[in-house]
TORPA-4810 file (N, C-alpha, C, O; in nm, 3 decimals):
<nodes>
NODE_1_12.120_16.821_7.419_11.978_16.845_7.400_11.895_16.778_7.521_11.927_16.669_7.568_M
NODE_2_11.795_16.845_7.562_11.699_16.789_7.662_11.562_16.818_7.614_11.533_16.905_7.532_S
NODE_3_11.475_16.731_7.677_11.341_16.737_7.627_11.247_16.736_7.752_11.280_16.681_7.857_Y
NODE_4_11.129_16.799_7.734_11.021_16.801_7.830_10.944_16.676_7.839_10.946_16.598_7.744_S
NODE_5_10.876_16.650_7.946_10.814_16.534_7.960_10.693_16.513_7.852_10.657_16.403_7.810_V
NODE_6_10.642_16.631_7.815_10.542_16.622_7.707_10.599_16.590_7.569_10.537_16.523_7.487_G
NODE_7_10.719_16.643_7.548_10.787_16.611_7.419_10.818_16.459_7.408_10.797_16.395_7.305_Q
NODE_8_10.869_16.405_7.523_10.911_16.263_7.533_10.785_16.176_7.511_10.785_16.079_7.434_V
NODE_9_10.677_16.217_7.585_10.552_16.139_7.568_10.508_16.135_7.418_10.459_16.034_7.368_A
NODE_10_10.529_16.244_7.354_10.486_16.248_7.211_10.580_16.166_7.122_10.532_16.107_7.025_G
NODE_11_10.712_16.159_7.150_10.803_16.083_7.079_10.778_15.941_7.085_10.781_15.870_6.985_F
NODE_12_10.751_15.895_7.213_10.744_15.756_7.249_10.603_15.701_7.233_10.585_15.579_7.230_A
NODE_13_10.505_15.785_7.224_10.364_15.727_7.211_10.313_15.685_7.344_10.222_15.601_7.347_G
NODE_14_10.364_15.738_7.461_10.305_15.697_7.580_10.248_15.826_7.652_10.260_15.937_7.601_V
NODE_15_10.188_15.807_7.766_10.127_15.927_7.837_10.230_15.987_7.924_10.333_15.928_7.959_T
NODE_16_10.196_16.114_7.961_10.283_16.178_8.062_10.270_16.112_8.192_10.366_16.104_8.268_V
NODE_17_10.151_16.064_8.221_10.136_15.987_8.347_10.230_15.867_8.356_10.288_15.838_8.461_R
NODE_18_10.242_15.797_8.242_10.335_15.683_8.244_10.475_15.717_8.270_10.547_15.648_8.343_T
NODE_19_10.515_15.830_8.207_10.654_15.876_8.243_10.665_15.920_8.386_10.768_15.899_8.451_L
NODE_20_10.558_15.979_8.436_10.573_16.012_8.587_10.584_15.891_8.668_10.659_15.887_8.766_H
NODE_21_10.512_15.791_8.632_10.514_15.660_8.705_10.651_15.595_8.703_10.701_15.547_8.805_H
NODE_22_10.713_15.595_8.581_10.840_15.536_8.563_10.939_15.614_8.653_11.027_15.552_8.713_Y
NODE_23_10.928_15.747_8.664_11.013_15.825_8.745_10.987_15.789_8.883_11.086_15.774_8.955_D
NODE_24_10.875_15.772_8.933_10.842_15.751_9.078_10.897_15.620_9.121_10.940_15.608_9.236_E
NODE_25_10.897_15.514_9.033_10.950_15.388_9.074_11.102_15.368_9.044_11.161_15.264_9.074_I
NODE_26_11.162_15.471_8.982_11.301_15.468_8.966_11.343_15.393_8.841_11.460_15.358_8.824_G
NODE_27_11.242_15.369_8.752_11.275_15.292_8.628_11.335_15.394_8.523_11.428_15.360_8.451_L
NODE_28_11.280_15.514_8.517_11.333_15.609_8.430_11.325_15.745_8.495_11.226_15.817_8.481_L
NODE_29_11.430_15.779_8.564_11.436_15.906_8.653_11.533_15.997_8.590_11.652_15.985_8.616_A
NODE_30_11.487_16.094_8.504_11.578_16.189_8.445_11.633_16.281_8.559_11.563_16.325_8.650_P
NODE_31_11.769_16.306_8.542_11.834_16.395_8.640_11.826_16.533_8.606_11.846_16.618_8.693_V
NODE_32_11.795_16.566_8.480_11.780_16.705_8.441_11.651_16.771_8.489_11.547_16.707_8.498_G
NODE_33_11.659_16.897_8.520_11.548_16.971_8.563_11.551_17.120_8.503_11.657_17.183_8.499_R
NODE_34_11.434_17.169_8.457_11.433_17.301_8.417_11.446_17.401_8.531_11.451_17.354_8.644_S
NODE_35_11.453_17.532_8.514_11.454_17.629_8.610_11.331_17.621_8.708_11.333_17.655_8.826_H
NODE_36_11.228_17.572_8.641_11.110_17.569_8.720_11.089_17.437_8.801_10.993_17.413_8.874_A
NODE_37_11.197_17.356_8.777_11.186_17.222_8.842_11.123_17.110_8.766_11.106_17.000_8.819_G
NODE_38_11.088_17.135_8.643_11.028_17.031_8.560_11.131_16.934_8.512_11.249_16.968_8.501_H
NODE_39_11.087_16.815_8.483_11.170_16.708_8.436_11.226_16.745_8.295_11.155_16.800_8.211_R
NODE_40_11.353_16.713_8.274_11.416_16.726_8.141_11.482_16.599_8.111_11.559_16.548_8.193_R
NODE_41_11.452_16.539_7.986_11.510_16.410_7.950_11.623_16.431_7.846_11.612_16.507_7.750_Y
NODE_42_11.732_16.357_7.875_11.848_16.360_7.781_11.844_16.249_7.680_11.764_16.156_7.689_S
NODE_43_11.930_16.260_7.586_11.929_16.153_7.480_11.950_16.008_7.543_11.896_15.908_7.497_D
NODE_44_12.031_16.010_7.650_12.056_15.882_7.719_11.928_15.832_7.788_11.905_15.711_7.789_A
NODE_45_11.846_15.916_7.842_11.711_15.888_7.891_11.619_15.829_7.792_11.543_15.736_7.820_D
NODE_46_11.629_15.887_7.669_11.542_15.837_7.565_11.596_15.699_7.514_11.514_15.617_7.472_L
NODE_47_11.721_15.672_7.516_11.775_15.536_7.482_11.717_15.442_7.581_11.668_15.336_7.542_D
NODE_48_11.718_15.477_7.721_11.672_15.389_7.816_11.525_15.356_7.806_11.480_15.244_7.826_R
NODE_49_11.450_15.470_7.772_11.299_15.460_7.755_11.274_15.364_7.640_11.182_15.283_7.651_L
NODE_50_11.350_15.366_7.533_11.334_15.279_7.419_11.353_15.136_7.463_11.278_15.047_7.423_Q
NODE_51_11.455_15.112_7.547_11.475_14.976_7.598_11.359_14.927_7.688_11.318_14.811_7.685_Q
NODE_52_11.311_15.017_7.763_11.193_14.984_7.853_11.063_14.950_7.767_10.986_14.858_7.797_I
NODE_53_11.048_15.028_7.666_10.933_14.997_7.584_10.947_14.873_7.509_10.849_14.801_7.495_L
NODE_54_11.064_14.841_7.458_11.087_14.714_7.396_11.043_14.596_7.476_10.969_14.508_7.433_F
NODE_55_11.101_14.601_7.608_11.082_14.489_7.697_10.933_14.484_7.741_10.880_14.375_7.764_Y
NODE_56_10.871_14.593_7.753_10.733_14.601_7.787_10.647_14.545_7.674_10.548_14.476_7.701_R
NODE_57_10.680_14.571_7.552_10.609_14.517_7.447_10.624_14.365_7.432_10.536_14.296_7.381_E
NODE_58_10.734_14.319_7.476_10.760_14.170_7.480_10.701_14.103_7.607_10.717_13.983_7.631_L
NODE_59_10.633_14.186_7.686_10.557_14.125_7.809_10.625_14.116_7.935_10.574_14.054_8.028_G
NODE_60_10.753_14.182_7.946_10.816_14.177_8.074_10.759_14.275_8.172_10.733_14.391_8.139_F
NODE_61_10.739_14.225_8.298_10.688_14.315_8.400_10.788_14.425_8.434_10.908_14.407_8.410_P
NODE_62_10.745_14.540_8.490_10.837_14.649_8.517_10.948_14.616_8.608_11.058_14.665_8.582_L
NODE_63_10.936_14.540_8.709_11.042_14.502_8.797_11.152_14.423_8.726_11.270_14.439_8.757_D
NODE_64_11.113_14.334_8.630_11.212_14.258_8.555_11.287_14.353_8.462_11.407_14.338_8.439_E
NODE_65_11.212_14.450_8.408_11.277_14.540_8.316_11.384_14.615_8.392_11.499_14.623_8.347_V
NODE_66_11.346_14.670_8.511_11.436_14.742_8.589_11.567_14.657_8.625_11.678_14.709_8.623_A
NODE_67_11.547_14.530_8.655_11.662_14.449_8.693_11.743_14.424_8.571_11.865_14.416_8.586_A
NODE_68_11.694_14.411_8.456_11.767_14.384_8.335_11.854_14.504_8.298_11.972_14.493_8.265_L
NODE_69_11.784_14.623_8.306_11.851_14.746_8.257_11.955_14.796_8.362_12.049_14.867_8.326_L
NODE_70_11.937_14.760_8.491_12.024_14.815_8.599_12.137_14.717_8.628_12.222_14.745_8.712_D
NODE_71_12.139_14.602_8.559_12.248_14.505_8.575_12.386_14.570_8.536_12.403_14.611_8.421_D
NODE_72_12.478_14.580_8.627_12.600_14.646_8.594_12.681_14.564_8.495_12.765_14.620_8.424_P
NODE_73_12.659_14.434_8.487_12.732_14.347_8.395_12.681_14.362_8.252_12.750_14.329_8.155_E
NODE_74_12.560_14.412_8.241_12.493_14.408_8.109_12.554_14.507_8.014_12.585_14.620_8.052_A
NODE_75_12.572_14.464_7.890_12.626_14.546_7.772_12.503_14.598_7.701_12.413_14.519_7.674_D
NODE_76_12.492_14.731_7.669_12.369_14.777_7.594_12.359_14.706_7.469_12.246_14.680_7.429_P
NODE_77_12.463_14.669_7.399_12.452_14.588_7.280_12.387_14.455_7.298_12.313_14.404_7.213_R
NODE_78_12.419_14.399_7.418_12.362_14.263_7.450_12.207_14.278_7.468_12.129_14.188_7.438_A
NODE_79_12.170_14.396_7.519_12.021_14.415_7.533_11.958_14.419_7.397_11.855_14.356_7.374_H
NODE_80_12.017_14.491_7.309_11.960_14.498_7.169_11.961_14.366_7.102_11.863_14.333_7.035_L
NODE_81_12.063_14.286_7.115_12.070_14.154_7.058_11.954_14.066_7.114_11.880_14.002_7.039_R
NODE_82_11.945_14.066_7.249_11.842_13.987_7.312_11.695_14.027_7.266_11.607_13.946_7.235_R
NODE_83_11.684_14.159_7.266_11.552_14.208_7.219_11.521_14.175_7.070_11.407_14.152_7.031_Q
NODE_84_11.632_14.174_6.989_11.602_14.135_6.852_11.577_13.991_6.840_11.498_13.953_6.754_Y
NODE_85_11.635_13.907_6.917_11.600_13.759_6.917_11.460_13.740_6.968_11.382_13.663_6.912_E
NODE_86_11.429_13.808_7.068_11.286_13.785_7.128_11.184_13.838_7.023_11.084_13.771_6.995_L
NODE_87_11.208_13.952_6.967_11.119_14.004_6.869_11.101_13.916_6.742_10.993_13.899_6.687_L
NODE_88_11.215_13.866_6.705_11.215_13.776_6.581_11.130_13.651_6.609_11.050_13.606_6.527_T
NODE_89_11.155_13.594_6.738_11.072_13.477_6.773_10.927_13.507_6.778_10.843_13.428_6.736_A
NODE_90_10.897_13.628_6.834_10.747_13.669_6.848_10.691_13.692_6.705_10.576_13.655_6.678_R
NODE_91_10.770_13.751_6.615_10.721_13.776_6.478_10.689_13.651_6.416_10.585_13.639_6.350_I
NODE_92_10.775_13.552_6.432_10.760_13.418_6.370_10.626_13.350_6.427_10.548_13.289_6.354_G
NODE_93_10.608_13.366_6.556_10.481_13.312_6.619_10.362_13.384_6.570_10.259_13.323_6.540_K
NODE_94_10.374_13.512_6.560_10.249_13.592_6.511_10.225_13.566_6.367_10.111_13.572_6.322_L
NODE_95_10.330_13.535_6.289_10.309_13.495_6.138_10.238_13.369_6.135_10.150_13.354_6.049_Q
NODE_96_10.267_13.274_6.222_10.197_13.153_6.215_10.055_13.161_6.263_9.966_13.097_6.208_K
NODE_97_10.034_13.243_6.368_9.894_13.274_6.411_9.817_13.334_6.305_9.701_13.297_6.282_M
NODE_98_9.883_13.440_6.229_9.808_13.508_6.122_9.770_13.409_6.007_9.663_13.417_5.947_A
NODE_99_9.861_13.319_5.981_9.834_13.217_5.876_9.724_13.130_5.917_9.642_13.092_5.833_A
NODE_100_9.716_13.095_6.045_9.612_13.008_6.100_9.474_13.089_6.092_9.373_13.031_6.054_A
NODE_101_9.473_13.214_6.125_9.351_13.294_6.116_9.308_13.305_5.972_9.190_13.288_5.942_V
NODE_102_9.393_13.331_5.886_9.362_13.347_5.741_9.290_13.219_5.694_9.187_13.221_5.627_Q
NODE_103_9.354_13.105_5.736_9.297_12.974_5.693_9.162_12.959_5.744_9.072_12.915_5.673_T
NODE_104_9.144_12.995_5.870_9.007_12.983_5.931_8.914_13.081_5.862_8.798_13.045_5.843_A
NODE_105_8.954_13.202_5.823_8.861_13.290_5.751_8.824_13.229_5.615_8.709_13.238_5.573_M
NODE_106_8.919_13.170_5.549_8.888_13.118_5.421_8.790_13.000_5.435_8.692_12.988_5.362_E
NODE_107_8.822_12.909_5.538_8.735_12.801_5.553_8.589_12.842_5.598_8.493_12.769_5.572_A
NODE_108_8.577_12.956_5.664_8.453_13.013_5.704_8.377_13.079_5.591_8.257_13.102_5.605_R
NODE_109_8.440_13.109_5.483_8.383_13.189_5.383_8.260_13.120_5.319_8.169_13.186_5.268_K
NODE_110_8.260_12.994_5.324_8.136_12.912_5.282_8.087_12.836_5.397_8.005_12.745_5.382_M
NODE_111_8.138_12.874_5.520_8.085_12.805_5.633_8.144_12.670_5.659_8.097_12.597_5.746_G
NODE_112_8.254_12.634_5.582_8.308_12.501_5.598_8.419_12.505_5.703_8.523_12.569_5.682_I
NODE_113_8.397_12.439_5.813_8.490_12.443_5.927_8.591_12.334_5.923_8.595_12.249_6.013_N
NODE_114_8.675_12.333_5.819_8.779_12.231_5.797_8.911_12.293_5.769_8.920_12.403_5.715_L
NODE_115_9.015_12.221_5.806_9.152_12.258_5.774_9.172_12.228_5.614_9.095_12.150_5.557_T
NODE_116_9.264_12.285_5.553_9.290_12.256_5.412_9.309_12.107_5.393_9.256_12.051_5.297_P
NODE_117_9.383_12.043_5.480_9.412_11.894_5.466_9.278_11.822_5.477_9.254_11.729_5.401_E
NODE_118_9.190_11.860_5.568_9.060_11.792_5.592_8.974_11.810_5.469_8.911_11.715_5.423_E
NODE_119_8.970_11.930_5.416_8.900_11.958_5.299_8.937_11.874_5.181_8.852_11.830_5.104_K
NODE_120_9.064_11.853_5.168_9.109_11.769_5.060_9.067_11.625_5.088_9.022_11.557_4.996_F
NODE_121_9.079_11.579_5.206_9.036_11.443_5.240_8.887_11.426_5.208_8.849_11.322_5.154_E
NODE_122_8.803_11.522_5.240_8.662_11.510_5.224_8.621_11.526_5.083_8.544_11.445_5.031_V
NODE_123_8.669_11.632_5.016_8.615_11.674_4.887_8.709_11.639_4.774_8.669_11.658_4.659_F
NODE_124_8.831_11.591_4.796_8.925_11.553_4.693_8.963_11.676_4.607_8.997_11.781_4.661_G
NODE_125_8.957_11.663_4.474_9.002_11.771_4.396_8.898_11.883_4.380_8.926_11.989_4.323_D
NODE_126_8.772_11.855_4.433_8.670_11.966_4.421_8.686_12.054_4.539_8.696_12.011_4.654_H
NODE_127_8.689_12.184_4.505_8.710_12.287_4.602_8.573_12.339_4.637_8.515_12.408_4.553_D
NODE_128_8.514_12.312_4.756_8.386_12.361_4.789_8.364_12.501_4.798_8.249_12.543_4.800_P
NODE_129_8.473_12.585_4.805_8.470_12.726_4.805_8.501_12.796_4.679_8.518_12.918_4.677_E
NODE_130_8.508_12.716_4.566_8.557_12.764_4.445_8.453_12.874_4.398_8.495_12.976_4.344_Q
NODE_131_8.325_12.854_4.417_8.228_12.946_4.366_8.163_13.034_4.474_8.050_13.080_4.459_Y
NODE_132_8.239_13.056_4.585_8.182_13.119_4.703_8.127_13.258_4.664_8.013_13.291_4.698_A
NODE_133_8.209_13.341_4.591_8.157_13.468_4.556_8.036_13.471_4.472_7.946_13.551_4.491_D
NODE_134_8.035_13.377_4.372_7.915_13.361_4.288_7.789_13.324_4.368_7.677_13.372_4.347_E
NODE_135_7.819_13.232_4.461_7.705_13.188_4.545_7.651_13.298_4.626_7.529_13.313_4.637_V
NODE_136_7.737_13.376_4.684_7.705_13.494_4.759_7.626_13.593_4.680_7.524_13.644_4.727_Q
NODE_137_7.672_13.620_4.557_7.598_13.714_4.470_7.460_13.665_4.426_7.364_13.742_4.424_E
NODE_138_7.451_13.544_4.392_7.325_13.488_4.347_7.223_13.451_4.455_7.102_13.465_4.433_R
NODE_139_7.267_13.406_4.565_7.172_13.357_4.673_7.195_13.414_4.807_7.120_13.388_4.900_W
NODE_140_7.302_13.496_4.820_7.333_13.551_4.960_7.221_13.608_5.029_7.219_13.603_5.152_G
NODE_141_7.120_13.666_4.959_7.016_13.739_5.022_6.894_13.642_5.067_6.795_13.689_5.123_H
NODE_142_6.906_13.515_5.040_6.802_13.424_5.060_6.812_13.353_5.196_6.921_13.338_5.250_T
NODE_143_6.700_13.311_5.250_6.697_13.237_5.382_6.758_13.105_5.357_6.822_13.055_5.449_E
NODE_144_6.745_13.037_5.239_6.810_12.912_5.214_6.958_12.915_5.229_7.019_12.826_5.287_A
NODE_145_7.016_13.023_5.175_7.164_13.044_5.181_7.201_13.063_5.331_7.296_13.001_5.380_H
NODE_146_7.129_13.146_5.401_7.158_13.167_5.542_7.159_13.035_5.625_7.247_13.006_5.707_A
NODE_147_7.041_12.952_5.592_7.037_12.829_5.663_7.154_12.736_5.628_7.210_12.670_5.716_E
NODE_148_7.191_12.731_5.501_7.303_12.650_5.460_7.431_12.689_5.533_7.503_12.603_5.584_S
NODE_149_7.459_12.821_5.537_7.567_12.877_5.615_7.567_12.832_5.755_7.671_12.791_5.808_Q
NODE_150_7.448_12.839_5.820_7.442_12.797_5.967_7.477_12.651_5.986_7.554_12.616_6.075_R
NODE_151_7.423_12.567_5.902_7.448_12.418_5.918_7.590_12.394_5.891_7.657_12.329_5.970_K
NODE_152_7.643_12.447_5.773_7.780_12.416_5.731_7.877_12.453_5.840_7.972_12.379_5.865_A
NODE_153_7.856_12.562_5.903_7.950_12.619_6.009_7.955_12.520_6.132_8.054_12.514_6.205_A
NODE_154_7.854_12.450_6.150_7.849_12.355_6.262_7.912_12.216_6.229_7.940_12.138_6.320_S
NODE_155_7.931_12.188_6.110_7.973_12.049_6.069_8.123_12.030_6.103_8.207_12.117_6.085_Y
NODE_156_8.146_11.906_6.153_8.290_11.863_6.170_8.342_11.784_6.050_8.264_11.758_5.958_T
NODE_157_8.465_11.745_6.046_8.508_11.667_5.940_8.429_11.534_5.926_8.402_11.487_5.815_K
NODE_158_8.396_11.478_6.036_8.316_11.355_6.044_8.179_11.378_5.981_8.127_11.288_5.914_E
NODE_159_8.119_11.496_6.000_7.987_11.521_5.944_8.001_11.529_5.795_7.922_11.468_5.724_D
NODE_160_8.100_11.602_5.744_8.119_11.613_5.606_8.150_11.478_5.536_8.102_11.454_5.425_W
NODE_161_8.222_11.397_5.597_8.257_11.262_5.546_8.119_11.176_5.540_8.094_11.103_5.444_L
NODE_162_8.036_11.191_5.645_7.913_11.122_5.639_7.815_11.180_5.527_7.743_11.106_5.460_R
NODE_163_7.818_11.312_5.515_7.730_11.367_5.404_7.794_11.323_5.264_7.718_11.295_5.170_I
NODE_164_7.928_11.317_5.250_7.983_11.270_5.135_7.945_11.132_5.104_7.912_11.102_4.989_K
NODE_165_7.947_11.045_5.197_7.926_10.903_5.191_7.783_10.884_5.140_7.757_10.804_5.050_E
NODE_166_7.688_10.963_5.201_7.547_10.949_5.167_7.528_10.996_5.018_7.450_10.937_4.943_A
NODE_167_7.602_11.105_4.979_7.584_11.152_4.848_7.643_11.057_4.735_7.587_11.036_4.627_N
NODE_168_7.766_11.003_4.776_7.821_10.902_4.683_7.738_10.783_4.663_7.728_10.732_4.552_D
NODE_169_7.675_10.735_4.773_7.594_10.619_4.771_7.474_10.649_4.677_7.438_10.567_4.592_D
NODE_170_7.414_10.769_4.694_7.300_10.808_4.618_7.335_10.808_4.466_7.259_10.765_4.379_W
NODE_171_7.452_10.860_4.444_7.493_10.882_4.300_7.516_10.746_4.235_7.479_10.720_4.120_M
NODE_172_7.578_10.662_4.315_7.595_10.517_4.253_7.471_10.461_4.216_7.463_10.398_4.110_R
NODE_173_7.366_10.478_4.294_7.240_10.416_4.268_7.164_10.486_4.156_7.089_10.425_4.080_R
NODE_174_7.188_10.618_4.148_7.133_10.691_4.027_7.189_10.635_3.902_7.113_10.601_3.811_L
NODE_175_7.319_10.625_3.893_7.387_10.584_3.772_7.349_10.439_3.740_7.340_10.399_3.624_I
NODE_176_7.327_10.366_3.842_7.286_10.218_3.821_7.139_10.213_3.754_7.108_10.134_3.665_A
NODE_177_7.058_10.305_3.808_6.930_10.305_3.741_6.929_10.357_3.601_6.855_10.305_3.518_V
NODE_178_7.009_10.457_3.571_7.023_10.514_3.436_7.083_10.407_3.349_7.034_10.390_3.237_M
NODE_179_7.182_10.334_3.388_7.248_10.230_3.315_7.159_10.110_3.289_7.177_10.038_3.191_D
NODE_180_7.061_10.087_3.378_6.969_9.971_3.357_6.873_10.004_3.245_6.801_9.912_3.206_S
NODE_181_6.862_10.120_3.191_6.772_10.146_3.089_6.648_10.211_3.125_6.565_10.241_3.039_G
NODE_182_6.628_10.237_3.267_6.508_10.300_3.312_6.493_10.436_3.256_6.594_10.502_3.231_E
NODE_183_6.373_10.485_3.236_6.354_10.623_3.192_6.357_10.716_3.313_6.326_10.676_3.425_E
NODE_184_6.395_10.846_3.287_6.393_10.933_3.409_6.262_10.951_3.481_6.256_10.985_3.599_P
NODE_185_6.147_10.924_3.399_6.022_10.935_3.465_5.978_10.814_3.534_5.868_10.811_3.590_G
NODE_186_6.066_10.705_3.535_6.024_10.589_3.604_6.017_10.602_3.758_6.078_10.692_3.817_S
NODE_187_5.946_10.515_3.819_5.941_10.527_3.973_6.074_10.528_4.037_6.099_10.613_4.123_G
NODE_188_6.165_10.437_4.001_6.291_10.428_4.061_6.369_10.559_4.040_6.434_10.605_4.134_A
NODE_189_6.365_10.616_3.926_6.440_10.743_3.903_6.374_10.866_3.984_6.444_10.949_4.042_A
NODE_190_6.239_10.869_3.981_6.177_10.972_4.059_6.204_10.963_4.211_6.223_11.062_4.281_M
NODE_191_6.203_10.837_4.256_6.234_10.816_4.400_6.373_10.869_4.439_6.395_10.928_4.545_D
NODE_192_6.469_10.841_4.338_6.603_10.896_4.370_6.606_11.042_4.368_6.679_11.102_4.446_L
NODE_193_6.526_11.108_4.279_6.513_11.252_4.269_6.454_11.307_4.397_6.493_11.415_4.439_A
NODE_194_6.361_11.236_4.461_6.307_11.274_4.586_6.408_11.260_4.703_6.413_11.341_4.796_E
NODE_195_6.481_11.157_4.692_6.592_11.130_4.790_6.696_11.242_4.784_6.752_11.283_4.886_E
NODE_196_6.721_11.290_4.661_6.813_11.404_4.645_6.763_11.532_4.713_6.839_11.600_4.783_H
NODE_197_6.638_11.562_4.692_6.574_11.678_4.759_6.582_11.660_4.902_6.620_11.755_4.971_R
NODE_198_6.550_11.545_4.958_6.542_11.524_5.101_6.687_11.537_5.168_6.705_11.580_5.282_Q
NODE_199_6.786_11.495_5.084_6.930_11.508_5.137_6.960_11.660_5.145_7.019_11.704_5.244_Q
NODE_200_6.922_11.740_5.046_6.944_11.884_5.055_6.872_11.949_5.174_6.924_12.039_5.240_I
NODE_201_6.752_11.900_5.197_6.680_11.942_5.320_6.750_11.917_5.440_6.770_12.004_5.525_C
NODE_202_6.794_11.789_5.450_6.852_11.747_5.578_6.987_11.798_5.611_7.018_11.827_5.727_R
NODE_203_7.073_11.811_5.503_7.211_11.855_5.522_7.239_11.998_5.497_7.337_12.050_5.550_F
NODE_204_7.156_12.068_5.417_7.186_12.199_5.375_7.075_12.306_5.407_7.093_12.394_5.492_H
NODE_205_6.963_12.294_5.337_6.860_12.402_5.358_6.727_12.331_5.303_6.727_12.227_5.239_Y
NODE_206_6.618_12.402_5.338_6.492_12.356_5.288_6.473_12.373_5.147_6.460_12.485_5.098_E
NODE_207_6.470_12.267_5.077_6.473_12.265_4.929_6.335_12.211_4.882_6.301_12.093_4.890_C
NODE_208_6.254_12.321_4.826_6.126_12.295_4.774_6.139_12.230_4.635_6.247_12.221_4.577_T
NODE_209_6.026_12.185_4.586_6.034_12.126_4.448_6.070_12.237_4.342_6.136_12.212_4.242_Y
NODE_210_6.021_12.360_4.371_6.055_12.461_4.280_6.202_12.493_4.280_6.257_12.520_4.174_E
NODE_211_6.276_12.491_4.403_6.414_12.511_4.414_6.494_12.400_4.340_6.587_12.424_4.264_I
NODE_212_6.445_12.270_4.372_6.508_12.159_4.315_6.501_12.157_4.164_6.599_12.124_4.096_Q
NODE_213_6.384_12.195_4.111_6.374_12.206_3.962_6.465_12.312_3.901_6.515_12.293_3.790_T
NODE_214_6.487_12.420_3.968_6.588_12.519_3.929_6.725_12.471_3.935_6.810_12.509_3.855_A
NODE_215_6.746_12.386_4.032_6.882_12.323_4.049_6.907_12.227_3.922_7.013_12.224_3.861_L
NODE_216_6.793_12.147_3.891_6.811_12.066_3.784_6.848_12.123_3.661_6.929_12.069_3.586_G
NODE_217_6.787_12.243_3.633_6.820_12.325_3.509_6.970_12.369_3.512_7.040_12.367_3.411_E
NODE_218_7.012_12.408_3.628_7.149_12.461_3.647_7.249_12.346_3.626_7.357_12.369_3.571_M
NODE_219_7.215_12.221_3.668_7.302_12.111_3.653_7.336_12.086_3.507_7.447_12.045_3.474_F
NODE_220_7.234_12.113_3.415_7.255_12.091_3.279_7.305_12.210_3.202_7.373_12.192_3.100_V
NODE_221_7.274_12.330_3.246_7.317_12.455_3.181_7.462_12.488_3.206_7.534_12.539_3.120_A
NODE_222_7.504_12.454_3.336_7.643_12.498_3.377_7.738_12.374_3.361_7.723_12.266_3.418_D
NODE_223_7.834_12.406_3.276_7.931_12.301_3.236_8.006_12.251_3.365_8.048_12.135_3.369_E
NODE_224_8.022_12.335_3.467_8.100_12.296_3.591_8.021_12.188_3.667_8.075_12.094_3.725_R
NODE_225_7.887_12.208_3.662_7.809_12.103_3.740_7.801_11.975_3.662_7.804_11.867_3.720_Y
NODE_226_7.791_11.986_3.526_7.796_11.863_3.441_7.916_11.788_3.459_7.914_11.665_3.453_R
NODE_227_8.031_11.860_3.482_8.156_11.795_3.490_8.168_11.725_3.626_8.227_11.618_3.633_R
NODE_228_8.114_11.781_3.731_8.119_11.726_3.864_8.021_11.615_3.894_8.054_11.521_3.967_N
NODE_229_7.909_11.625_3.843_7.802_11.520_3.867_7.848_11.385_3.807_7.876_11.373_3.688_L
NODE_230_7.852_11.288_3.895_7.893_11.149_3.852_8.033_11.152_3.803_8.067_11.070_3.718_G
NODE_231_8.122_11.245_3.852_8.262_11.254_3.803_8.272_11.268_3.659_8.360_11.211_3.594_K
NODE_232_8.174_11.349_3.604_8.181_11.376_3.461_8.115_11.278_3.373_8.124_11.285_3.250_G
NODE_233_8.048_11.188_3.434_7.977_11.074_3.358_7.882_11.139_3.259_7.800_11.218_3.304_R
NODE_234_7.885_11.114_3.130_7.805_11.163_3.029_7.656_11.134_3.055_7.620_11.018_3.076_E
NODE_235_7.570_11.234_3.055_7.424_11.210_3.052_7.372_11.217_3.197_7.250_11.227_3.212_G
NODE_236_7.452_11.212_3.305_7.397_11.214_3.433_7.323_11.328_3.466_7.219_11.315_3.530_V
NODE_237_7.364_11.449_3.429_7.310_11.570_3.470_7.170_11.582_3.394_7.075_11.627_3.458_A
NODE_238_7.153_11.548_3.271_7.035_11.544_3.192_6.939_11.448_3.257_6.825_11.486_3.284_A
NODE_239_6.978_11.327_3.283_6.897_11.229_3.346_6.835_11.267_3.481_6.719_11.239_3.512_F
NODE_240_6.922_11.336_3.561_6.872_11.377_3.691_6.780_11.498_3.673_6.683_11.507_3.748_L
NODE_241_6.802_11.589_3.584_6.717_11.699_3.556_6.561_11.646_3.523_6.460_11.692_3.577_R
NODE_242_6.561_11.548_3.430_6.436_11.495_3.399_6.363_11.428_3.508_6.243_11.444_3.527_E
NODE_243_6.443_11.348_3.583_6.395_11.279_3.702_6.330_11.383_3.800_6.221_11.364_3.854_A
NODE_244_6.409_11.494_3.817_6.359_11.592_3.912_6.228_11.656_3.872_6.138_11.678_3.953_I
NODE_245_6.221_11.686_3.739_6.100_11.740_3.680_5.978_11.649_3.694_5.868_11.694_3.725_L
NODE_246_6.000_11.515_3.669_5.902_11.415_3.686_5.850_11.400_3.824_5.731_11.384_3.849_A
NODE_247_5.945_11.405_3.912_5.916_11.393_4.051_5.836_11.511_4.105_5.745_11.498_4.187_N
NODE_248_5.876_11.626_4.055_5.808_11.751_4.092_5.659_11.748_4.048_5.571_11.786_4.126_A
NODE_249_5.630_11.702_3.922_5.495_11.696_3.870_5.419_11.589_3.958_5.305_11.609_4.000_V
NODE_250_5.488_11.478_3.983_5.418_11.368_4.068_5.377_11.425_4.205_5.281_11.376_4.264_R
NODE_251_5.447_11.524_4.256_5.413_11.572_4.401_5.344_11.698_4.405_5.324_11.749_4.515_N
NODE_252_5.305_11.757_4.297_5.231_11.880_4.282_5.094_11.861_4.265_5.020_11.959_4.251_M
</nodes>
């Protein structure tokens, strides 16, 4: 069997021009010719072309490919073994790269630029991306969400640790005020509600009193938020909601 240059180009997924070039430099020079003088490729030529394309895919320059294939000491099976080893190593490297890209994509889903280890260090058992789809559905169209995404994407692990430290300190003081017997409408409680709003503005997005009031209602209505606020401390969500309402009234 012999094949035309067009047929071989179709088999191998290369251009006719590429095959002509390989012939011109002696890398793949079919000895067969048609009556009209056109190149005709044998099965052996196709085997050699396969070897060439394997090495090219692995990044070998053409002169090195020629030296490898024309080595009189080389065993064709040795070529295949070497190419198999090189391809296996490359596949392993690409799999690691793909895993790294996937991790980056997941981290960027909520704009959180952290490795999984860093996220665990910063957020502990709380997964900040747990409600990513719900957040996108409910607020993805808003400017506040877009601003939050922009800011979050720029934060480093140190930034998130600083934000977490500020939030933890605020929560300790809120619980202390609640435990002291102060009412949610007291000055101390309202001041902490205002600090909560300012933290959101500083770290995430422009939080108006209307937005914060809606957040306060969500803290009480959604069991997930009740469980996370104050590490599940009973009454924190309700106390904060009332303080938020009182502070909104004070500032309107």
